[in-house]
LOTOR-358687 format. One line per 4 residues: number of its first residue (from 1); for each residue x, y, z of C-alpha. Coordinates in nm, 2 decimals. Example, Ala and Ser with C-alpha at 12.3 -4.5 7.8 and 13.67 -1.06 7.14 Angstrom:
! LOTOR-358687
1) 1.23,-0.45,0.78 | 1.37,-0.11,0.71;
! end
This chain:
! LOTOR-358687
1) 3.54,-2.86,1.33 | 3.83,-3.04,1.25 | 3.61,-3.35,1.42 | 3.32,-3.29,1.11;
5) 3.61,-3.27,0.83 | 3.71,-3.63,0.95 | 3.37,-3.75,0.94 | 3.27,-3.62,0.65;
9) 3.61,-3.83,0.45 | 3.50,-4.13,0.64 | 3.18,-4.11,0.53 | 3.28,-4.06,0.13;
13) 3.56,-4.33,0.22 | 3.27,-4.57,0.32 | 3.01,-4.40,0.06 | 3.27,-4.47,-0.25;
17) 3.33,-4.81,-0.11 | 2.95,-4.92,-0.06 | 2.95,-4.83,-0.46 | 3.25,-5.02,-0.58;
21) 3.08,-5.28,-0.41 | 2.73,-5.23,-0.61 | 2.89,-5.18,-0.94 | 3.07,-5.54,-0.94;
25) 2.72,-5.73,-0.80 | 2.57,-5.60,-1.14 | 2.83,-5.68,-1.41 | 2.66,-5.95,-1.61;
29) 2.96,-6.05,-1.79 | 3.18,-6.11,-1.54 | 3.29,-6.45,-1.39 | 3.24,-6.63,-1.04;
33) 3.50,-6.58,-0.86 | 3.42,-6.75,-0.55 | 3.75,-6.94,-0.44 | 3.53,-7.31,-0.49;
37) 3.54,-7.24,-0.86 | 3.65,-7.48,-1.10 | 3.99,-7.36,-1.29 | 3.90,-7.50,-1.69;
41) 3.53,-7.57,-1.70 | 3.32,-7.23,-1.76 | 2.92,-7.19,-1.76 | 2.81,-6.92,-2.09;
45) 2.46,-6.93,-2.12 | 2.21,-6.65,-2.28 | 1.86,-6.62,-2.10 | 1.62,-6.42,-2.23;
49) 1.33,-6.49,-1.87 | 1.54,-6.58,-1.63 | 1.44,-6.96,-1.71 | 1.83,-7.06,-1.86;
53) 2.00,-6.81,-1.58 | 1.86,-7.10,-1.30 | 1.95,-7.35,-1.50 | 2.32,-7.22,-1.53;
57) 2.35,-7.10,-1.14 | 2.29,-7.43,-1.06 | 2.50,-7.59,-1.30 | 2.75,-7.37,-1.15;
61) 2.71,-7.56,-0.79 | 2.75,-7.86,-0.89 | 3.02,-7.84,-1.08 | 3.23,-7.58,-0.95;
65) 3.26,-7.38,-1.29 | 3.27,-7.04,-1.37 | 2.96,-6.89,-1.43 | 2.96,-6.62,-1.76;
69) 2.58,-6.50,-1.97 | 2.63,-6.42,-2.30 | 2.50,-6.10,-2.27 | 2.34,-5.91,-2.66;
73) 2.42,-5.60,-2.72 | 2.08,-5.49,-2.77 | 1.84,-5.69,-2.50 | 1.56,-5.82,-2.62;
77) 1.24,-5.75,-2.46 | 0.89,-5.91,-2.48 | 0.78,-5.73,-2.85 | 1.07,-5.90,-2.99;
81) 1.03,-6.27,-2.82 | 0.67,-6.34,-2.96 | 0.55,-6.52,-3.18 | 0.45,-6.26,-3.43;
85) 0.62,-6.28,-3.78 | 0.76,-5.97,-3.78 | 0.90,-5.99,-3.43 | 1.33,-5.97,-3.37;
89) 1.36,-6.34,-3.29 | 1.15,-6.50,-3.56 | 1.31,-6.25,-3.81 | 1.68,-6.35,-3.69;
93) 1.62,-6.76,-3.71 | 1.45,-6.69,-4.05 | 1.78,-6.56,-4.13 | 2.10,-6.80,-4.15;
97) 2.35,-6.52,-4.13 | 2.16,-6.37,-3.84 | 2.41,-6.34,-3.62 | 2.30,-6.07,-3.26;
101) 2.63,-5.93,-3.11 | 2.70,-6.04,-2.78 | 2.87,-5.73,-2.54 | 3.25,-5.82,-2.37;
105) 3.35,-6.16,-2.46 | 3.53,-6.43,-2.25 | 3.88,-6.36,-2.09 | 4.14,-6.64,-2.11;
109) 3.92,-6.90,-2.25 | 4.23,-7.06,-2.37 | 4.26,-7.18,-1.95 | 3.83,-7.38,-2.00;
113) 3.88,-7.72,-2.07 | 3.48,-7.82,-2.09 | 3.23,-7.50,-2.15 | 2.85,-7.60,-2.01;
117) 2.63,-7.38,-2.31 | 2.30,-7.32,-2.20 | 1.94,-7.14,-2.42 | 1.64,-7.12,-2.40;
121) 1.51,-7.33,-2.74 | 1.27,-7.02,-3.00 | 1.13,-7.22,-3.24 | 1.31,-7.54,-3.23;
125) 1.66,-7.38,-3.22 | 1.89,-7.21,-3.02 | 1.88,-6.83,-3.05 | 2.12,-6.71,-3.30;
129) 2.34,-6.53,-3.07 | 2.43,-6.90,-2.96 | 2.57,-6.93,-3.26 | 2.77,-6.60,-3.26;
133) 2.93,-6.70,-2.92 | 3.04,-7.11,-3.05 | 3.18,-6.88,-3.41 | 3.35,-6.63,-3.11;
137) 3.60,-6.87,-3.05 | 3.84,-7.11,-3.07 | 3.69,-7.44,-2.92 | 3.96,-7.69,-3.07;
141) 4.00,-7.99,-2.81 | 3.78,-7.86,-2.57 | 3.42,-8.07,-2.48 | 3.11,-7.89,-2.52;
145) 2.85,-7.97,-2.31 | 2.53,-7.76,-2.45 | 2.18,-7.75,-2.19 | 1.88,-7.56,-2.30;
149) 1.53,-7.50,-2.13 | 1.17,-7.53,-2.26 | 0.84,-7.63,-2.23 | 0.76,-7.97,-2.40;
153) 1.04,-7.87,-2.73 | 1.32,-8.16,-2.70 | 1.71,-8.02,-2.77 | 1.73,-8.22,-3.05;
157) 1.86,-8.07,-3.34 | 1.92,-7.72,-3.13 | 2.25,-7.90,-3.05 | 2.35,-8.10,-3.39;
161) 2.31,-7.76,-3.55 | 2.57,-7.59,-3.32 | 2.87,-7.87,-3.42 | 2.98,-7.77,-3.77;
165) 3.03,-7.42,-3.62 | 3.26,-7.57,-3.35 | 3.42,-7.86,-3.54 | 3.73,-7.95,-3.39;
169) 3.56,-7.94,-3.01 | 3.36,-8.30,-2.90 | 3.01,-8.28,-2.84 | 2.88,-8.46,-2.55;
173) 2.49,-8.49,-2.59 | 2.26,-8.24,-2.40 | 2.02,-8.18,-2.19 | 1.66,-8.02,-2.16;
177) 1.51,-7.86,-1.81 | 1.19,-7.74,-1.77 | 1.11,-7.45,-1.64 | 1.11,-7.48,-1.25;
181) 1.34,-7.69,-1.27 | 1.57,-7.81,-0.97 | 1.90,-7.82,-0.91 | 1.89,-8.18,-0.77;
185) 1.74,-8.29,-1.13 | 2.03,-8.05,-1.28 | 2.27,-8.24,-1.00 | 2.14,-8.56,-1.17;
189) 2.25,-8.46,-1.52 | 2.53,-8.40,-1.46 | 2.63,-8.74,-1.28 | 2.52,-8.95,-1.65;
193) 2.75,-8.68,-1.75 | 3.06,-8.91,-1.53 | 3.38,-8.81,-1.59 | 3.33,-8.69,-1.96;
197) 3.13,-8.37,-1.82 | 3.51,-8.27,-1.69 | 3.69,-8.36,-2.01 | 3.80,-8.65,-1.94;
201) 3.61,-8.86,-2.17 | 3.49,-8.80,-2.53 | 3.16,-8.89,-2.59 | 3.03,-9.20,-2.71;
205) 3.00,-9.21,-3.13 | 2.70,-9.39,-3.29 | 2.84,-9.48,-3.63 | 2.48,-9.65,-3.70;
209) 2.14,-9.67,-3.66 | 1.85,-9.97,-3.67 | 1.57,-9.92,-3.90 | 1.27,-10.17,-3.77;
213) 1.02,-10.29,-4.06 | 0.78,-10.61,-4.09 | 0.99,-10.69,-3.76 | 1.30,-10.69,-3.92;
217) 1.52,-10.47,-3.79 | 1.82,-10.35,-4.02 | 2.10,-10.15,-3.96 | 2.16,-9.82,-4.13;
221) 2.58,-9.71,-4.14 | 2.49,-9.33,-4.03 | 2.74,-9.01,-4.24 | 2.91,-8.80,-4.09;
225) 2.62,-8.45,-4.08 | 2.44,-8.27,-3.92 | 2.14,-8.39,-4.00 | 2.23,-8.81,-3.93;
229) 2.39,-8.63,-3.59 | 2.08,-8.46,-3.47 | 1.85,-8.73,-3.57 | 2.05,-8.99,-3.32;
233) 2.00,-8.69,-3.00 | 1.67,-8.78,-3.07 | 1.71,-9.10,-3.06 | 1.92,-9.07,-2.70;
237) 1.52,-8.98,-2.56 | 1.37,-9.26,-2.72 | 1.25,-9.43,-3.02 | 1.06,-9.30,-3.33;
241) 0.81,-9.47,-3.48 | 0.62,-9.31,-3.81 | 0.42,-9.41,-4.09 | 0.61,-9.48,-4.46;
245) 0.37,-9.53,-4.81 | 0.52,-9.62,-5.09 | 0.64,-9.35,-5.39 | 0.73,-9.37,-5.73;
249) 0.81,-9.75,-5.76 | 1.13,-9.66,-5.57 | 1.11,-9.56,-5.22 | 0.95,-9.57,-4.91;
253) 0.84,-9.25,-4.75 | 0.72,-9.14,-4.42 | 0.71,-8.82,-4.27 | 0.92,-8.75,-3.88;
257) 0.77,-8.54,-3.74 | 0.93,-8.29,-3.68 | 1.28,-8.19,-3.85 | 1.63,-8.20,-3.90;
261) 1.92,-7.99,-4.05 | 1.93,-8.02,-4.47 | 2.23,-8.03,-4.61 | 2.02,-8.08,-4.96;
265) 2.25,-8.12,-5.29 | 2.15,-8.26,-5.59 | 2.21,-8.62,-5.63 | 2.15,-9.03,-5.77;
269) 1.98,-9.21,-5.47 | 1.97,-9.58,-5.48 | 1.84,-9.88,-5.35 | 1.98,-9.92,-4.95;
273) 2.03,-9.47,-4.93 | 1.77,-9.40,-4.70 | 1.76,-9.04,-4.73 | 1.64,-8.71,-4.57;
277) 1.40,-8.43,-4.76 | 1.22,-8.14,-4.71 | 1.44,-8.19,-4.40 | 1.12,-8.33,-4.22;
281) 1.09,-8.67,-4.41 | 1.24,-9.01,-4.42 | 1.27,-9.19,-4.76 | 1.37,-9.52,-4.73;
285) 1.56,-9.62,-5.14 | 1.47,-9.98,-5.28 | 1.56,-9.86,-5.67 | 1.67,-9.52,-5.76;
289) 1.57,-9.13,-5.79 | 1.73,-8.85,-5.88 | 1.66,-8.53,-5.66 | 1.77,-8.28,-5.37;
293) 1.83,-8.49,-5.06 | 2.05,-8.41,-4.78 | 2.16,-8.84,-4.69 | 2.12,-9.01,-4.41;
297) 2.28,-9.30,-4.48 | 2.31,-9.66,-4.66 | 2.14,-10.03,-4.53 | 2.36,-10.30,-4.64;
301) 2.04,-10.50,-4.83 | 2.05,-10.55,-5.17 | 1.80,-10.38,-5.44 | 1.56,-10.75,-5.40;
305) 1.58,-10.79,-5.06 | 1.46,-10.42,-4.97 | 1.25,-10.45,-5.24 | 1.05,-10.75,-5.13;
309) 1.13,-10.62,-4.70 | 0.97,-10.20,-4.79 | 0.71,-10.25,-5.02 | 0.42,-10.44,-4.85;
313) 0.24,-10.37,-4.62 | 0.17,-10.03,-4.78 | 0.21,-9.85,-4.56 | 0.39,-9.96,-4.35;
317) 0.52,-9.90,-3.93 | 0.91,-9.80,-3.91 | 1.05,-9.74,-3.62 | 1.41,-9.61,-3.62;
321) 1.64,-9.67,-3.29 | 1.96,-9.65,-3.12 | 1.96,-10.04,-3.06;
! end
């Protein structure tokens, strides 16, 4: 009888231990307790279908960072993520104030110097739960390295639109990974960041880009805003060529083929101004006009030089490049 009671007690203890281990394994917001982790690197990610989670896991292995899942308080269902007009993800995307609530929080955020921030691309942007995450902490003096997963869309403005939410952080160039990305591809990207991915250096700041029209390359000094930053991010992936036409006798305008973040203000543009119109059109001014624009930069040429360069031929091919 005593032996049976002893055996029952032993089984109960073992059962409790197994339950505790199982509960720990199910926790989504517990940082990786592996002894090999780097104490100053955090790999924070939101993943709806598992693609971003896989890349985040590779990143944690490569960098030694601690994993943290950005988990929505109300989980996303398949119906929430369709491209239907009234699906949850689309409604949040269209609402500038949308900030889905996050379950849990990062403990001791102050200890991390580098944060890899991952998400899927939804409608060419980061899901709004990423906005919630970035606004929830003080990233002053920290380095944020964004990464995304998508079928074809570049990281582009999805990362640049997050910059104003943490203006005192150092934002590095983001990386994009397709579904099924390999660990070696992730490692290659991390290696390309060099010591910057460890927070030892700041990201290279781009203060000017170049527009080539009719064979002439023109330097454009950039404005310090999200639209200019997003354009630079696109150019890191390659030059952009588009067709521009004269309009109104004062500008040459063409569709960029993608959208940049807008901060439109009614202003009077003058010769040399480079403006973003409607978020997706680039306007090169050789005259003057008053309208609502987001200023991208300025060309250091006189009105006479700009007229001679831009008016003919019409339309003309324009190439934007970093160098």
